C-alpha positions in Angstrom: 149.5 117.6 -72.1 151.4 116.9 -68.9 155.0 116.2 -68.3 156.5 113.8 -65.7 159.7 112.0 -65.1 159.5 108.2 -65.6 160.3 105.3 -67.7 158.0 104.3 -70.6 158.1 100.6 -69.8 157.5 101.0 -66.1 154.5 103.2 -67.0 153.3 100.4 -69.3 153.9 97.6 -66.8 151.7 99.6 -64.3 148.8 99.0 -66.7 148.9 102.3 -68.7 149.0 102.7 -72.5 152.2 104.1 -74.1 153.0 105.5 -77.5 155.5 103.8 -79.8 156.9 106.0 -82.5 157.2 104.2 -85.8 158.0 104.4 -89.5 155.6 103.6 -92.3 157.2 100.7 -94.1 157.8 97.0 -94.4 160.5 94.5 -95.1 160.4 91.7 -97.7 158.8 89.4 -95.2 156.0 92.0 -94.6 157.0 93.0 -91.1 157.6 96.6 -90.1 161.3 97.3 -89.5 161.5 98.1 -85.8 165.2 98.1 -85.3 165.9 101.0 -82.9 164.7 102.9 -79.9 161.4 102.2 -78.2 160.1 100.4 -81.3 162.9 97.9 -81.0 162.0 97.2 -77.3 158.3 96.9 -78.2 159.2 94.4 -81.0 161.3 92.4 -78.6 158.5 92.3 -76.0 155.8 91.5 -78.5 157.2 89.4 -81.3 154.0 89.5 -83.4 154.0 93.3 -83.4 156.3 94.0 -86.4 154.2 91.6 -88.6 150.9 93.0 -87.3 152.0 96.6 -88.0 153.8 95.8 -91.2 150.5 94.4 -92.6 148.8 97.7 -91.8 151.6 99.7 -93.4 151.5 97.6 -96.6 147.7 97.9 -96.8 147.5 101.7 -96.1 150.9 102.9 -97.3 151.2 106.7 -96.8 147.7 106.7 -95.2 148.8 104.5 -92.3 147.1 105.9 -89.2 147.8 105.6 -85.5 146.9 102.1 -84.4 146.1 100.5 -81.1 147.9 97.2 -80.3 145.7 96.2 -77.5 147.7 93.1 -76.4 150.5 95.4 -75.2 148.5 98.6 -74.5 150.5 100.3 -77.3 149.6 103.0 -79.7 151.7 102.8 -82.9 152.4 106.4 -83.8 153.9 107.1 -87.3 156.6 109.8 -87.3 158.7 108.6 -90.3 157.1 108.8 -93.7 156.5 106.1 -96.2 159.3 105.6 -98.8 157.3 104.5 -101.8 160.3 103.3 -103.8 161.9 101.4 -100.9 159.4 100.7 -98.2 162.0 98.6 -96.3 164.1 101.8 -96.0 161.4 104.1 -94.5 163.1 103.6 -91.0 166.1 105.5 -92.3 164.1 108.7 -93.0 164.0 111.6 -90.6 160.8 112.1 -88.8 158.4 114.6 -90.4 156.6 117.4 -88.5 153.5 117.2 -90.6 153.2 113.5 -90.0 153.6 114.0 -86.2 150.9 116.6 -86.4 148.6 114.2 -88.3 149.4 111.4 -85.9 148.6 113.6 -82.9 145.2 114.4 -84.3 144.5 110.7 -85.1 145.7 109.7 -81.6 143.3 112.0 -79.9 140.4 110.8 -82.1 141.3 107.1 -81.4 141.7 107.7 -77.7 138.2 109.3 -77.7 136.7 106.3 -79.4 138.4 103.9 -77.0 137.2 106.0 -74.0 133.6 105.8 -75.4 134.0 102.0 -75.5 135.0 101.9 -71.8 138.8 101.7 -72.0 139.1 104.8 -69.8 142.5 106.0 -71.1 143.2 108.4 -68.3 147.0 108.7 -68.8 148.9 107.7 -71.9 152.7 107.9 -71.8 154.6 109.2 -74.7 158.2 109.9 -75.6 159.1 113.2 -77.5 157.9 112.1 -80.9 160.5 112.3 -83.7 163.4 113.3 -81.4 166.2 110.8 -81.0 166.2 108.4 -83.9 164.0 110.8 -85.9 166.5 113.6 -85.8 164.0 116.4 -84.9 164.6 118.8 -82.0 162.3 119.3 -79.0 162.1 123.0 -80.0 160.3 121.9 -83.3 158.1 119.1 -81.8 156.9 120.6 -78.5 154.6 123.3 -80.0 152.8 120.6 -82.0 152.2 118.2 -79.1 151.4 121.0 -76.6 148.8 122.4 -79.0 147.2 119.0 -80.0 147.4 116.7 -77.0 145.2 117.1 -73.9 146.0 116.1 -70.3 145.4 112.4 -70.9 148.8 112.5 -72.6 151.9 112.5 -70.4 155.3 113.3 -71.8 157.7 111.0 -70.0 161.3 111.8 -69.5 164.2 111.1 -67.2 
């Protein structure tokens, strides 16, 4: 994994894929609650995204995997676990280190498949997963992403 300064959306507008950290849940209308952080910006840019991802969450529940939203060159990367009793409240949970670990592994596998199909994902931008709205610390998250993500993945920061 590499580290660079830069803005996620500038990176995306230059034609690169970026990672959007998400929760696993859905509201009564079936859409995923993307109300804060980079997920909120993604939902504003791509109005169909919350419904598209909410359907996946509703179908797969706690097995919801990293997903590629090709229209926006986005990888939806679950960090907040599924709240079985109140799926619409999953966004309020703290991010989970084991879910970040699982999502990293799935992301690498999905990127490999996409590379084999000719997408050539040479640099994929990511925020520090689970930090910020997920209430995790870089000290907890960095060892996971350093261990699991290769140099196609670029941690972007200011």
